[in-house]
C-alpha positions in Angstrom: 42.9 4.5 0.6 42.2 1.0 -0.7 43.2 0.0 -4.2 40.7 -1.8 -6.2 41.5 -5.3 -7.6 43.0 -5.4 -11.1 43.8 -1.7 -11.2 47.3 -1.4 -12.7 48.7 2.0 -13.4 46.5 4.8 -14.9 43.5 4.4 -17.0 44.0 4.9 -20.7 43.5 8.6 -21.6 41.7 9.6 -24.7 44.1 10.7 -27.5 43.6 14.3 -28.7 42.7 14.7 -32.4 45.5 15.5 -34.8 43.9 18.8 -35.7 44.0 19.9 -32.1 47.7 18.8 -31.8 48.5 20.7 -35.0 46.7 23.8 -33.8 48.6 23.7 -30.5 51.9 23.2 -32.3 51.2 26.0 -34.7 50.3 28.4 -31.9 53.5 27.5 -29.9 55.6 28.0 -33.1 54.0 31.4 -33.7 54.6 32.4 -30.1 58.2 31.4 -30.2 58.8 33.2 -33.5 57.1 36.4 -32.3 59.1 36.3 -29.1 62.4 36.0 -31.1 61.3 38.9 -33.3 60.5 41.1 -30.3 63.7 40.3 -28.6 65.7 41.0 -31.8 64.0 44.4 -32.2 64.6 45.2 -28.6 68.3 44.5 -28.8 68.6 46.5 -32.0 66.8 49.4 -30.5 69.1 49.4 -27.4 72.2 49.3 -29.7 70.8 52.1 -31.8 70.2 54.3 -28.7 73.7 53.6 -27.4 75.4 54.9 -30.6 76.6 58.5 -30.4 75.0 61.0 -32.7 77.6 62.6 -35.0 77.4 66.4 -35.2 
């Protein structure tokens, strides 16, 4: 593969808009929060099932 003259590194990539970056960040934050909530509920349910029922 022959390299063209004057080609240094990668071409400049277009920068995503700030609205898109904020939307991606918000969806990642929502996903992380829901994953933590589901994990917490799962641990609490397992602990509740392990407790003996008094009679």
